[in-house]
C-alpha positions in Angstrom: -6.6 27.6 -1.9 -6.1 30.9 -2.7 -7.6 32.3 0.5 -5.2 29.8 2.6 -1.9 31.1 0.8 -2.9 34.6 1.1 -4.1 33.9 4.8 -0.3 32.0 5.2 1.7 35.0 3.5 -0.1 37.7 5.8 0.6 35.7 8.6 4.6 35.3 7.8 4.4 39.2 7.0 2.9 39.5 10.4 5.1 37.2 12.4 8.2 39.1 10.7 6.9 42.2 11.8 6.4 41.3 15.1 9.9 39.6 15.0 11.1 43.5 13.7 9.5 45.5 16.5 10.5 43.2 19.5 13.9 42.0 18.1 15.6 44.2 15.9 17.2 41.4 13.5 18.1 41.4 9.7 16.0 40.2 7.3 18.2 37.0 6.7 18.1 36.2 10.5 14.5 35.9 10.6 14.4 33.9 7.3 16.7 31.8 9.2 14.9 31.6 12.2 11.3 30.7 10.2 13.7 27.8 8.4 14.7 26.2 11.6 10.8 26.8 13.1 9.5 25.1 9.8 12.5 22.1 10.3 11.5 21.6 13.6 7.5 20.9 12.8 8.6 19.0 9.6 10.5 16.7 12.1 7.9 16.7 15.1 5.4 16.0 12.4 7.3 13.2 10.9 7.8 11.3 14.0 4.6 11.7 15.2 3.1 10.6 11.9 5.6 7.6 12.2 4.6 6.7 15.7 1.1 6.7 14.8 1.9 4.3 11.7 3.6 2.0 13.7 0.9 2.1 16.0 -1.4 1.2 14.0 0.4 -1.5 12.1 0.8 -3.0 15.7 -2.5 -3.0 16.7 -4.2 -4.0 13.2 -2.1 -6.2 11.2 0.2 -8.1 13.5 -2.1 -8.3 16.8 0.2 -10.6 18.6 -2.0 -11.8 21.3 -5.4 -12.7 19.1 -2.6 -15.0 16.9 -0.8 -16.4 19.8 -1.7 -20.1 19.2 -2.2 -20.1 15.5 1.2 -18.3 14.9 2.3 -20.5 12.5 0.0 -19.9 9.7 -0.1 -16.5 10.2 1.9 -14.5 7.4 3.5 -11.0 8.5 3.2 -8.5 5.4 
């Protein structure tokens, strides 16, 4: 866990140095850019996990084509 934390810090510093070499901007601009990237990754990850969970719910919990004949006795949780 400590190694992962150190690797993450080194990667962030490397990204910040690369941004400062390529595009000269202030440190606040770089932190804002990293925050935007973080929010985009969080939103995309949340949408992907929700899509997978709804797909699993559709396949395993409510198999409509399996329970079409005895649908009256089937309880949807």
